C-alpha positions in Angstrom: 31.4 20.0 65.3 30.2 16.7 64.0 27.1 14.6 63.5 23.7 14.7 65.2 22.0 11.3 64.7 19.4 8.9 65.9 20.9 5.7 67.3 19.1 2.4 67.0 20.8 0.3 69.7 20.4 -3.5 70.0 22.2 -6.5 71.4 23.0 -10.0 70.2 24.0 -13.3 71.9 26.4 -14.0 69.0 30.0 -13.2 69.8 31.6 -11.2 67.0 34.8 -12.6 65.5 37.5 -10.6 63.7 35.5 -10.7 60.5 32.6 -8.9 62.2 29.1 -10.0 63.2 28.4 -12.6 60.5 25.2 -13.2 58.8 21.7 -13.8 60.3 22.6 -12.2 63.6 19.6 -12.2 65.9 19.1 -8.7 67.5 17.1 -8.1 70.6 16.2 -5.2 72.8 16.3 -2.5 70.1 15.6 1.1 71.2 16.1 4.5 69.6 18.2 7.2 71.3 19.5 10.6 70.5 23.1 10.2 69.3 25.8 11.4 66.9 29.3 12.3 68.1 28.7 16.0 68.2 25.3 15.7 69.8 26.7 13.3 72.4 29.6 15.7 73.2 27.2 18.6 73.5 25.0 16.6 75.9 28.1 15.9 78.1 29.1 19.5 78.0 25.6 20.6 79.1 25.8 18.3 82.1 29.2 19.9 83.0 27.7 23.4 82.7 30.1 24.2 79.8 28.7 26.6 77.2 29.0 25.4 73.6 28.0 26.1 70.0 27.0 22.9 68.1 28.0 22.9 64.4 26.4 20.2 62.2 23.9 19.3 59.5 20.5 17.8 59.8 17.6 16.7 57.6 14.3 18.7 57.7 12.3 15.5 57.5 13.1 14.2 61.0 15.1 16.9 62.9 12.2 18.4 64.9 12.5 15.9 67.8 16.2 16.4 68.1 15.9 20.2 67.9 13.4 20.1 70.9 15.9 17.8 72.7 18.6 20.4 72.2 16.5 23.1 73.9 16.8 25.4 70.9 20.7 25.3 71.0 20.8 24.5 67.3 21.7 27.8 65.7 24.9 26.3 64.3 23.0 23.4 62.6 22.5 23.6 58.9 19.1 22.0 58.0 18.8 20.5 54.6 15.3 20.5 53.1 13.9 17.1 52.2 16.7 15.1 53.8 16.9 12.7 56.7 19.2 13.1 59.7 22.1 10.7 60.2 21.3 7.4 61.7 23.4 4.6 63.4 22.3 1.0 63.7 24.5 -0.3 66.6 24.7 -4.0 67.7 26.6 -5.0 70.8 27.8 -8.6 71.4 28.2 -10.3 74.9 31.8 -9.1 75.1 30.9 -5.4 74.5 32.2 -5.5 70.9 30.1 -3.3 68.7 29.1 -3.4 65.0 27.8 -0.1 63.6 26.1 0.6 60.3 26.1 4.3 59.9 24.2 6.5 57.5 26.0 9.9 57.5 22.8 12.0 56.8 22.4 15.0 54.6 24.9 15.4 51.8 26.0 19.0 51.0 28.8 20.3 48.8 32.0 21.5 50.5 31.5 25.2 49.4 28.1 25.4 51.1 29.6 23.8 54.3 32.6 26.1 54.2 30.4 29.2 54.0 28.4 28.0 57.0 31.5 27.4 59.0 33.0 30.8 58.1 29.8 32.5 59.4 30.6 31.2 62.9 32.3 33.5 65.4 35.5 31.5 66.0 37.2 34.8 67.0 35.3 34.7 70.3 36.0 31.0 71.1 38.7 29.4 73.2 38.5 25.8 71.9 37.2 24.0 68.8 36.3 20.3 68.9 36.2 18.7 65.5 34.4 15.4 66.0 33.9 12.7 63.3 32.4 14.0 60.1 33.2 13.4 56.4 36.9 14.1 55.7 36.5 17.3 53.5 34.2 18.9 56.1 36.7 18.2 58.9 39.6 19.5 56.9 37.7 22.7 56.0 36.5 23.4 59.5 39.9 22.9 61.2 41.5 25.2 58.6 38.8 27.9 58.9 38.8 27.8 62.7 42.6 28.2 62.9 42.7 30.9 60.1 40.0 33.0 61.8 41.6 32.6 65.3 45.2 31.5 65.4 45.0 31.3 69.2 42.1 28.9 69.3 43.0 25.4 70.6 41.8 22.8 68.1 40.9 19.3 69.2 40.5 16.8 66.4 38.6 13.5 66.9 38.4 11.8 63.5 36.8 8.6 64.8 35.4 6.2 62.3 36.6 8.3 59.4 40.3 8.0 60.4 41.2 4.7 58.7 39.4 5.8 55.5 41.6 8.9 55.0 44.7 8.9 52.9 48.0 10.6 53.9 47.1 13.8 52.1 43.7 14.1 53.7 45.1 13.3 57.2 47.9 15.8 56.7 45.5 18.6 55.6 43.6 18.1 58.8 46.5 17.5 61.2 48.2 20.8 60.0 45.5 22.7 61.9 45.1 20.4 64.9 46.7 20.9 68.3 45.2 17.9 70.1 44.4 14.6 68.5 42.1 12.1 70.3 41.4 8.6 69.0 41.4 4.9 69.9 44.4 2.7 69.4 43.4 1.5 65.9 42.8 5.1 64.7 46.0 6.5 66.2 48.0 3.6 64.7 46.6 4.3 61.3 47.4 8.0 61.5 50.9 7.4 62.7 51.5 4.9 59.9 50.3 7.4 57.3 52.0 10.4 58.9 55.2 9.1 60.6 56.5 12.6 61.2 53.2 14.5 61.3 52.3 14.2 64.9 55.5 15.3 66.5 54.2 18.7 67.7 50.7 17.4 68.6 49.3 16.3 71.9 47.9 12.8 71.2 45.4 11.1 73.6 44.9 7.4 72.8 42.1 5.3 74.3 42.0 1.6 74.2 38.7 0.3 75.7 39.1 -0.7 79.3 42.9 -0.5 79.1 44.9 2.5 80.2 44.7 5.8 78.3 48.0 7.0 76.9 48.8 10.7 76.5 51.7 11.5 74.1 53.0 15.0 74.9 54.8 17.5 72.6 58.0 17.2 74.6 58.2 13.5 73.7 57.1 12.2 77.1 54.2 9.8 77.6 51.7 9.5 80.5 49.7 6.3 81.1 46.5 6.6 83.1 44.5 3.5 84.2 40.8 3.3 83.8 39.0 2.2 87.0 36.6 -0.7 86.9 33.0 0.5 86.3 29.9 -1.3 87.5 27.5 -2.1 86.1 28.7 -2.1 82.5 25.6 -1.6 80.5 26.4 -0.1 77.1 29.6 1.2 75.5 27.8 3.4 73.0 28.9 7.0 73.2 31.6 6.4 75.8 34.3 7.9 73.5 32.2 11.0 73.1 31.6 11.3 76.8 35.4 11.0 77.3 35.8 14.0 75.0 33.1 16.0 76.8 34.8 15.3 80.1 38.1 16.5 78.8 36.9 19.9 77.4 36.1 21.8 80.7 39.3 20.4 82.3 41.3 21.5 79.3 39.7 24.9 79.4 40.6 25.2 83.1 44.2 24.2 82.4 44.4 26.8 79.6 43.1 29.5 81.9 45.5 28.6 84.7 48.6 27.8 82.5 51.7 29.9 82.4 52.8 30.8 78.8 50.4 28.2 77.4 52.0 25.2 79.1 48.7 23.4 79.8 50.2 20.0 79.2 51.4 20.0 82.8 47.8 19.3 83.8 47.4 16.4 81.3 46.8 13.8 84.1 43.8 15.8 85.5 42.5 16.4 82.0 42.5 12.7 81.0 41.1 11.6 84.3 38.2 14.0 83.8 37.5 12.3 80.5 37.8 8.8 82.0 35.3 9.7 84.7 32.7 11.0 82.2 33.1 7.9 80.0 32.5 5.7 83.0 29.2 7.4 83.7 28.1 6.8 80.2 29.1 3.2 80.3 26.6 2.5 83.1 23.5 3.5 81.1 22.0 2.5 77.8 22.4 5.1 75.0 24.7 8.0 74.7 22.6 10.8 76.2 20.9 9.1 79.2 23.6 9.3 81.9 23.8 12.1 84.5 26.7 13.8 86.2 
């Protein structure tokens, strides 16, 4: 679950400082790609031959191209009449640092969204990935998924919404989350706001090209290096590719685990995500790489 969006990706010769890209930043090489975190994850899952149901919202004004791109796998997408799909304007500097101006797309009330989510067959699913979406929609979906199927494994990827959520919002989502995935900044914010709230969660923390850290429910930590990738073309969507790579490995670990102890396979799970992210890094756009 999460956004489907159109990404407008460009680059600049100006190096971003800590304050951001600055004014009058000249952008070159702009191209439009299919994007959005949920769309990107779905694309990765299709490459890995992993069946999925995509839950999202879209605008009727410009969704047709994306619907065709999804090959009619859009039954779980709620289309809002007269609205535009989400859009991201992404600029990358020479060091690979990105600035994103994101339009979240159609706005719907939480009751309408909750009804849509309740209509999905969570009872027949093994795993639910809740990718970045407005906070109330993430909270509702995680709660509904776990309520309808207490055995479903829930993976929460709050992404760019993480540092805008207060302690109550984060706790309401984390209550129904089994696995939390985020970058170092996002995880640091959540730990600060919920100092005790992640003790029983598996937390997977990425940090760009630096090693991935997996914090396990028994208190142990694994650190897995990310191999050098060449050529490095565009980091857009690498985090989503990482999540897509993890899903089939996690499903396999669940199938083969004894008494639900899938964390013993965490190294293989994280390495699968790293490999998929590396493939995405070598292409421009989030849905252009191949297996």
